GUZA-247957 format. One record per residue (C-alpha): residue in three letters; x, z, y. Coordinates in steps of 0.05 Angstrom, whole numbers, padded with zeros to 5 digits, always signed. Layout:
# residues N
ALAXZY;...
//
This chain:
# residues 628
MET+00218+00637-00068;ALA+00278+00685-00037;SER+00290+00727-00099;LEU+00284+00666-00149;ALA+00340+00625-00100;ARG+00378+00691-00093;TRP+00383+00703-00163;CYS+00393+00635-00194;PHE+00449+00634-00132;GLN+00487+00698-00164;HIS+00475+00677-00233;ARG+00497+00606-00230;ARG+00533+00598-00293;ILE+00477+00625-00334;VAL+00432+00571-00299;LEU+00476+00518-00302;ALA+00488+00538-00382;SER+00417+00537-00389;TRP+00396+00469-00364;LEU+00463+00448-00401;LEU+00434+00482-00468;ALA+00357+00453-00456;LEU+00396+00377-00444;VAL+00434+00389-00515;GLY+00381+00425-00548;PHE+00325+00379-00538;GLY+00367+00316-00546;VAL+00398+00341-00618;VAL+00319+00356-00639;SER+00289+00294-00616;GLY+00348+00251-00650;ALA+00338+00287-00709;VAL+00257+00279-00717;GLY+00265+00214-00685;THR+00210+00178-00632;LYS+00138+00148-00650;TYR+00127+00105-00597;SER+00064+00070-00601;ASN+00025+00014-00570;ASN-00040+00030-00599;PHE-00087+00005-00538;SER-00160+00017-00560;LEU-00225+00000-00526;PRO-00285+00043-00555;ASN-00352+00012-00552;THR-00335-00055-00526;ASP-00349-00119-00554;SER-00281-00142-00560;THR-00269-00081-00605;GLU-00328-00084-00643;ALA-00296-00164-00657;THR-00241-00134-00679;ALA-00271-00082-00726;LEU-00305-00138-00757;LEU-00250-00172-00774;LYS-00208-00115-00799;ALA-00263-00093-00841;SER-00274-00160-00874;PHE-00231-00212-00856;PRO-00158-00173-00846;SER-00114-00249-00843;GLN-00155-00254-00771;ALA-00156-00183-00754;GLY-00084-00182-00735;ASP-00051-00226-00676;SER-00052-00296-00666;GLU+00011-00321-00649;GLN+00022-00400-00623;ILE+00077-00451-00643;VAL+00076-00506-00600;VAL+00113-00563-00624;GLN+00135-00634-00581;ALA+00157-00698-00600;ARG+00208-00711-00547;THR+00209-00784-00577;GLY+00153-00829-00605;THR+00092-00777-00635;LEU+00088-00728-00673;THR+00051-00767-00730;VAL+00120-00803-00738;PRO+00132-00787-00813;ALA+00199-00758-00809;THR+00179-00714-00750;GLN+00116-00690-00789;ARG+00161-00670-00848;ARG+00200-00626-00802;VAL+00138-00598-00771;GLU+00110-00588-00841;ALA+00175-00549-00868;LEU+00173-00510-00808;LEU+00105-00485-00820;ALA+00122-00470-00900;LYS+00177-00429-00883;VAL+00138-00392-00830;THR+00085-00377-00880;ALA+00130-00342-00927;LEU+00143-00294-00871;PRO+00118-00222-00900;PHE+00084-00208-00834;VAL+00046-00278-00836;THR-00018-00286-00860;HIS-00044-00346-00849;VAL-00015-00409-00807;THR-00060-00462-00787;SER-00032-00528-00779;PRO-00034-00586-00729;TYR-00047-00636-00779;SER-00112-00600-00812;SER-00175-00622-00802;THR-00178-00591-00727;SER-00129-00639-00714;LEU-00094-00594-00658;ILE-00058-00653-00634;SER-00059-00673-00561;PRO-00087-00741-00545;ALA-00019-00765-00521;GLY+00001-00752-00599;THR+00071-00723-00572;ILE+00044-00641-00568;GLY+00015-00598-00626;LEU-00008-00529-00633;ALA+00000-00484-00700;THR-00030-00417-00704;VAL-00001-00362-00737;SER-00041-00299-00755;VAL+00006-00236-00765;ASP-00027-00164-00797;GLN-00006-00129-00733;LEU-00050-00117-00675;PRO-00009-00148-00609;GLN+00019-00079-00587;ASN+00039-00069-00651;VAL+00086-00125-00654;THR+00159-00105-00665;LYS+00216-00142-00628;ALA+00244-00150-00698;MET+00181-00189-00719;ALA+00174-00226-00662;ASN+00251-00253-00660;THR+00248-00265-00740;LEU+00186-00313-00717;VAL+00216-00346-00666;THR+00280-00356-00696;THR+00254-00374-00753;ALA+00215-00432-00720;GLN+00269-00451-00672;SER+00316-00468-00725;PHE+00275-00529-00741;ALA+00282-00548-00664;THR+00324-00620-00653;SER+00343-00663-00603;GLN+00268-00700-00612;LEU+00235-00634-00632;ASN+00222-00578-00585;VAL+00203-00519-00607;GLN+00171-00463-00573;LEU+00125-00396-00587;GLY+00069-00358-00553;GLY+00021-00306-00560;GLN+00013-00241-00535;GLY+00051-00204-00596;VAL+00112-00249-00586;GLU+00111-00238-00504;GLN+00103-00167-00517;GLY+00166-00157-00577;GLN+00207-00209-00536;ARG+00199-00164-00476;SER+00255-00113-00471;THR+00246-00037-00467;GLN+00321-00020-00443;GLY+00312-00055-00371;LYS+00370-00043-00315;SER+00312-00014-00280;GLU+00333+00069-00286;VAL+00409+00047-00269;LEU+00395+00007-00209;GLY+00349+00061-00190;PHE+00406+00115-00192;PHE+00454+00065-00158;PHE+00414+00051-00101;ALA+00387+00127-00087;LEU+00471+00145-00084;VAL+00480+00094-00028;ILE+00422+00115+00010;LEU+00450+00180+00004;TYR+00510+00177+00020;PHE+00490+00140+00083;ALA+00443+00193+00097;PHE+00485+00252+00091;GLY+00534+00227+00139;ARG+00584+00189+00088;SER+00584+00258+00044;LEU+00607+00234-00028;LEU+00594+00308-00055;SER+00520+00313-00021;ALA+00501+00245-00042;VAL+00520+00266-00110;LEU+00483+00335-00112;PRO+00405+00309-00107;LEU+00431+00257-00163;LEU+00456+00307-00216;SER+00401+00351-00214;ALA+00348+00298-00220;ALA+00380+00266-00278;LEU+00398+00329-00317;ALA+00322+00346-00313;ILE+00304+00268-00324;GLY+00357+00279-00394;VAL+00313+00340-00419;GLY+00245+00302-00404;VAL+00262+00246-00436;SER+00278+00282-00495;ILE+00212+00319-00486;ILE+00177+00257-00485;GLY+00208+00228-00558;LEU+00179+00296-00586;LEU+00109+00283-00557;THR+00110+00222-00588;HIS+00094+00259-00654;VAL+00034+00295-00619;THR+00002+00244-00572;SER+00006+00167-00567;VAL+00061+00151-00516;PRO+00076+00073-00505;LEU+00143+00043-00508;PHE+00144+00036-00427;GLY+00124+00110-00422;PRO+00190+00140-00413;ILE+00219+00079-00364;LEU+00160+00098-00321;ALA+00169+00171-00325;VAL+00246+00165-00313;LEU+00231+00122-00247;VAL+00177+00166-00221;ALA+00217+00229-00231;LEU+00285+00193-00196;GLY+00241+00183-00136;VAL+00211+00254-00132;GLY+00274+00287-00163;VAL+00315+00258-00107;ASP+00268+00271-00054;TYR+00263+00344-00072;ALA+00335+00355-00076;LEU+00348+00314-00016;PHE+00303+00356+00022;ILE+00328+00426-00006;VAL+00404+00399+00011;THR+00387+00373+00081;ARG+00353+00440+00091;HIS+00417+00474+00066;ARG+00472+00427+00096;ARG+00430+00447+00173;GLU+00434+00528+00157;LEU+00509+00514+00147;LEU+00525+00480+00207;ALA+00485+00543+00238;GLY+00537+00598+00220;ARG+00495+00625+00153;ASP+00542+00639+00091;PRO+00525+00600+00030;GLU+00487+00649-00009;GLU+00435+00662+00055;SER+00435+00584+00071;ALA+00412+00576-00003;VAL+00357+00628+00008;VAL+00329+00608+00068;ALA+00331+00528+00047;LEU+00290+00550-00018;ASN+00247+00597+00013;THR+00222+00541+00062;SER+00235+00475+00041;GLY+00231+00503-00026;ARG+00156+00522-00024;ALA+00149+00452+00000;VAL+00175+00426-00057;LEU+00134+00470-00106;THR+00070+00447-00076;ALA+00091+00372-00069;GLY+00106+00374-00148;VAL+00043+00405-00167;ILE+00008+00349-00132;VAL+00040+00300-00161;CYS+00027+00327-00231;ILE-00044+00327-00210;ALA-00050+00259-00189;LEU-00013+00237-00251;LEU-00048+00274-00308;GLY-00123+00253-00266;MET-00110+00190-00306;PHE-00141+00232-00366;ALA-00214+00220-00318;LEU-00213+00142-00337;GLN-00223+00160-00412;VAL-00176+00109-00430;SER-00136+00139-00487;PHE-00080+00087-00469;LEU-00061+00119-00407;TYR-00059+00195-00435;GLY+00012+00187-00462;VAL+00040+00153-00399;ALA+00009+00209-00362;LEU+00026+00264-00393;SER+00108+00232-00402;ALA+00115+00227-00324;ALA+00078+00289-00301;THR+00125+00325-00351;VAL+00196+00289-00324;VAL+00170+00304-00248;LEU+00153+00377-00272;LEU+00222+00390-00297;THR+00248+00355-00239;MET+00208+00408-00199;LEU+00231+00459-00239;ALA+00312+00437-00230;SER+00305+00434-00157;LEU+00278+00505-00156;THR+00337+00533-00202;LEU+00390+00488-00216;LEU+00401+00466-00140;PRO+00412+00532-00124;ALA+00452+00552-00175;MET+00502+00482-00161;LEU+00498+00493-00087;GLY+00537+00565-00104;PHE+00590+00533-00140;ILE+00595+00477-00084;GLY+00595+00530-00025;LEU+00618+00496+00037;LYS+00651+00438+00003;ILE+00577+00406+00016;LEU+00593+00396+00081;ARG+00645+00342+00108;PRO+00718+00379+00129;LYS+00703+00371+00208;ASP+00635+00404+00196;ARG+00673+00465+00163;ALA+00714+00470+00218;GLY+00653+00461+00274;ARG+00607+00507+00252;ASP+00589+00553+00307;GLY+00529+00586+00289;VAL+00480+00543+00337;THR+00412+00523+00304;VAL+00404+00442+00285;THR+00348+00417+00301;GLY+00356+00342+00281;SER+00391+00279+00304;GLY+00387+00249+00374;PHE+00344+00182+00350;TRP+00290+00230+00316;ASP+00283+00271+00373;ARG+00271+00211+00418;TRP+00232+00179+00372;ALA+00185+00241+00361;ALA+00173+00249+00437;ILE+00162+00175+00447;VAL+00104+00189+00387;GLN+00074+00245+00415;ALA+00075+00223+00488;ARG+00040+00153+00468;SER+00002+00183+00411;ALA-00067+00146+00425;VAL-00035+00079+00426;LEU+00013+00084+00377;SER-00038+00111+00321;GLY-00096+00066+00343;ALA-00038+00008+00335;ALA-00028+00029+00270;LEU-00088+00039+00239;LEU-00112-00028+00260;LEU-00049-00061+00231;ILE-00064-00018+00165;ILE-00132-00040+00160;VAL-00114-00114+00167;ILE-00063-00113+00124;ALA-00118-00078+00065;LEU-00173-00131+00081;PRO-00156-00170+00013;PHE-00163-00104-00025;PHE-00242-00115-00017;SER-00235-00183-00060;LEU-00193-00155-00112;ARG-00199-00184-00177;LEU-00174-00149-00238;GLY-00143-00180-00302;LEU-00079-00181-00354;SER-00025-00228-00336;ASP-00005-00279-00383;ALA+00056-00319-00404;GLY+00048-00361-00345;ASN+00079-00304-00302;ASP+00135-00305-00352;PRO+00212-00336-00334;LYS+00210-00406-00341;SER+00267-00399-00381;SER+00236-00358-00433;THR+00204-00389-00501;THR+00131-00360-00489;ARG+00129-00395-00412;GLN+00152-00461-00439;ALA+00100-00449-00491;TYR+00047-00438-00443;ASP+00067-00501-00403;LEU+00063-00542-00462;LEU+00001-00530-00480;ALA-00026-00534-00413;LYS-00002-00602-00415;GLY-00025-00626-00476;PHE-00097-00597-00484;GLY-00115-00560-00423;PRO-00102-00494-00391;GLY-00152-00457-00437;PHE-00116-00464-00497;ASN-00073-00410-00472;GLY-00137-00366-00473;PRO-00181-00373-00534;LEU-00236-00334-00545;THR-00248-00302-00615;VAL-00321-00309-00639;VAL-00344-00269-00698;ALA-00405-00264-00734;GLY-00428-00206-00780;LEU-00480-00245-00828;GLY-00542-00198-00860;THR-00576-00257-00895;PRO-00556-00331-00915;ALA-00602-00352-00854;ASP-00552-00318-00809;GLN-00500-00379-00820;THR-00548-00427-00796;HIS-00562-00375-00730;PHE-00482-00374-00720;GLU-00481-00450-00717;GLN-00534-00457-00670;VAL-00491-00411-00625;LEU-00432-00453-00636;VAL-00466-00513-00624;THR-00488-00478-00556;VAL-00427-00453-00536;ALA-00389-00522-00549;ALA-00440-00557-00497;ASP-00420-00507-00445;ARG-00392-00551-00382;ASP-00337-00500-00382;VAL-00309-00510-00458;ALA-00262-00558-00485;SER-00277-00543-00565;VAL-00299-00507-00613;GLY-00258-00496-00685;VAL-00286-00503-00749;PRO-00313-00429-00766;ARG-00282-00400-00825;VAL-00317-00351-00875;SER-00285-00281-00898;PRO-00278-00273-00978;SER-00334-00230-00977;GLY-00376-00282-00945;LEU-00406-00223-00895;VAL-00367-00259-00831;GLN-00357-00319-00802;VAL-00296-00328-00739;ALA-00289-00392-00700;VAL-00236-00401-00641;VAL-00269-00431-00584;TYR-00228-00461-00530;PRO-00248-00463-00451;LYS-00230-00512-00405;SER-00198-00461-00353;GLY-00137-00417-00352;PRO-00146-00350-00386;SER-00142-00311-00321;THR-00189-00356-00283;ALA-00257-00337-00250;ALA-00288-00398-00289;THR-00259-00365-00356;THR-00294-00297-00334;SER-00362-00337-00332;LEU-00357-00368-00399;VAL-00358-00295-00430;GLN-00403-00269-00400;ARG-00455-00319-00409;VAL-00435-00337-00481;ARG-00441-00251-00487;HIS-00505-00247-00446;ARG-00538-00315-00466;ASP-00518-00352-00520;ILE-00511-00302-00561;PRO-00575-00255-00552;ALA-00620-00325-00563;ALA-00589-00331-00629;GLU-00591-00263-00649;ALA-00664-00256-00639;GLY-00713-00258-00697;SER-00649-00255-00748;THR-00599-00196-00769;LEU-00538-00238-00740;VAL-00501-00191-00701;VAL-00442-00234-00659;HIS-00387-00210-00615;VAL-00332-00243-00575;GLY-00260-00228-00581;GLY-00184-00254-00573;ASP-00134-00227-00511;THR-00189-00259-00456;ALA-00242-00226-00477;VAL-00197-00159-00481;SER-00174-00159-00411;LEU-00249-00173-00382;ASP-00268-00111-00425;PHE-00213-00067-00402;SER-00215-00090-00326;HIS-00299-00071-00335;ILE-00279-00004-00368;LEU-00231+00015-00310;SER-00260-00014-00251;SER-00321+00029-00268;LYS-00285+00099-00271;MET-00238+00080-00215;PRO-00281+00122-00162;PHE-00287+00186-00212;PHE-00213+00181-00219;VAL-00195+00169-00137;GLY-00247+00230-00122;ILE-00221+00279-00177;VAL-00141+00264-00156;VAL-00167+00269-00074;LEU-00211+00331-00090;LEU-00161+00373-00124;SER-00102+00353-00080;PHE-00157+00374-00021;LEU-00160+00430-00052;LEU-00092+00450-00061;LEU-00066+00434+00007;MET-00134+00478+00045;VAL-00098+00538+00000;VAL-00029+00529+00021;PHE-00038+00509+00091;ARG-00105+00545+00098;SER-00131+00495+00142;LEU-00187+00432+00130;VAL-00156+00392+00184;ILE-00089+00376+00150;PRO-00114+00358+00079;LEU-00170+00312+00103;THR-00112+00279+00144;ALA-00068+00276+00087;SER-00121+00244+00045;LEU-00146+00197+00094;MET-00067+00172+00110;ASN-00057+00167+00037;LEU-00119+00125+00014;LEU-00103+00082+00076;SER-00039+00065+00049;ILE-00056+00054-00013;GLY-00104+00008+00009;ALA-00053-00030+00054;ALA-00008-00021-00016;LEU-00066-00063-00053;GLY-00081-00117-00003;VAL-00014-00136+00002;MET-00008-00147-00082;THR-00074-00178-00069;ALA-00054-00233-00026;ALA+00008-00240-00060;PHE-00018-00250-00128;GLN-00085-00264-00131;TYR-00086-00308-00060;GLY-00021-00340-00082;TRP+00012-00321-00024;GLY+00079-00297-00053;LYS+00075-00355-00099;SER+00138-00387-00080;ILE+00183-00327-00066;LEU+00156-00296-00143;ASP+00158-00358-00176;LEU+00092-00358-00194;PRO+00057-00419-00234;GLU-00013-00402-00200;ALA-00047-00345-00168;GLY-00086-00303-00213;PRO-00115-00229-00220;ILE-00087-00165-00209;ASP-00066-00136-00275;VAL-00115-00085-00289;PHE-00076-00019-00299;VAL-00030-00035-00238;PRO-00078-00003-00179;VAL-00091+00057-00226;LEU-00018+00072-00240;LEU-00008+00053-00169;PHE-00059+00101-00133;ALA-00031+00161-00185;ILE+00045+00152-00160;LEU+00035+00129-00089;PHE-00016+00182-00072;GLY+00029+00235-00102;LEU+00094+00221-00067;SER+00051+00203-00001;THR+00019+00265-00001;ASP+00098+00297-00017;TYR+00116+00269+00048;GLU+00061+00302+00083;VAL+00069+00363+00057;PHE+00149+00362+00076;LEU+00135+00353+00154;VAL+00075+00393+00163;SER+00110+00456+00123;ARG+00169+00438+00169;MET+00120+00440+00232;HIS+00082+00490+00215;GLU+00147+00544+00209;GLU+00171+00516+00273;TRP+00109+00534+00298;VAL+00105+00605+00276;HIS+00164+00619+00304;SER+00153+00589+00373;GLY+00079+00586+00381;ASP+00092+00510+00418;ASN+00054+00461+00384;HIS+00101+00398+00425;ARG+00154+00436+00397;ALA+00146+00446+00324;VAL+00106+00371+00320;SER+00182+00353+00353;ARG+00226+00381+00307;GLY+00186+00381+00244;GLN+00187+00304+00250;ALA+00261+00305+00268;
//
């Protein structure tokens, strides 16, 4: 590491030029070939996937997403002739859109008009799966429908495709992340702007190269639209961490009287080694998502790991080169004049805090452990699912459509189930009708739509509306009863094959798959990280302590999240309409990111303590100075 640091410092122009060339080169190539971000989402060998496959093969108009147009008569009812004519004109205009395959009117035989006659539901089938509904398609559908809204007629739209299409992928998260990091670094370095900017510049250049590479990766593997955003935010965190760790050590060595080159070499040879280990662990944690065998997460893991790897490399090569350009200017003028060759061990506060912790280690560690366990307790009642439009901002059309449907028909209309039957013989239609009769009699079913037959006559589909919302435990139980009780009874002695699909069913299947594979995923990440730390520190205690502490921290984080969202304790603060399950992929992403980052901090602290212990052989001094 010392040789690498010295070479980068002495050949800083070559290093900087190489990184700039990579930034421009990959940017030009990525811009030339374009990107192919894809939200393709599949759950092989699940009931909901089989339902979608049946629809796609024999009933194309029902295989895509189903959007909702909710109309409300502000005065009178929807059956007033003038209002009805306007709604029918609206639906005719929507039907003419090129991506729309079928529209069911609220005035049809199913009569999807609320008992009060003021709220109606029209369903719009499109030729794309929800994850492939583009922003342009969503905006076209919303604009076309809402152009018929008046002071007497309220028009709002819902559906997973509309919700996803209207969700911006170009948020301000990255900009805010850079801004807050700059503010924190500015004060952390004693109001030295140059010291604060340097870690951000190193991270930004690596992230720029990484985003271009992600664009190229989209031609090789499926990367969802949020993949680069997540990668940038994770890489910004670790990139600033790594550069901060190295720059802090470099500044201390400068204050101790070393010249800039020797200071940079020492910083890379000590802190740089910890950064290398930490970066590898973060990549292991992220790539561990491959163990879940859910293709949707492969692109997410690969994108984030790629950018993290680049930020680590930038910290080990670009950063020492930039330190060479800056020289002593990284210190404030008064600090440059005060360099006296005295080793700087840490600030007074951290020295005192380390002493307090060591003097009361049993009490403080016991209290901390107890607090973490209490905070983590809600995690044991964690229920996974997928968020719905009820969590959208109140001003959004999807949230208003969600609230109108719940008001007019009941919360279950926001999460309908699609029951799809494959017919082997004409007699199977009778068996399928019996399924629908049984389902309609269920205590948790509000209504069952009239079944429709595919053009081939081989598939029938019916929509089932639960009484409860899509994310409730009652709806989950309903799906289980239909799948494991009603359908097997009807299939017995026939060639009938029935599957339950729809967004709610997909959510349940996704939850089941990830829940069943989470222990293996966690075990793989913890084991690989344990082995790496064991090799680096040549110890069993250090990796064991790190693994246990990280698992406790993650448990506390999941406990807080469960209490806030599932128990509803954060309902008023977070502006949630109701408590609900945790988004199924959030614990996976949280574990991968948090385990990697928390292990980073363990590596940073322990490596510094180990360095001091090698020099002094005094354990108390090593722990105090390492923490400071």
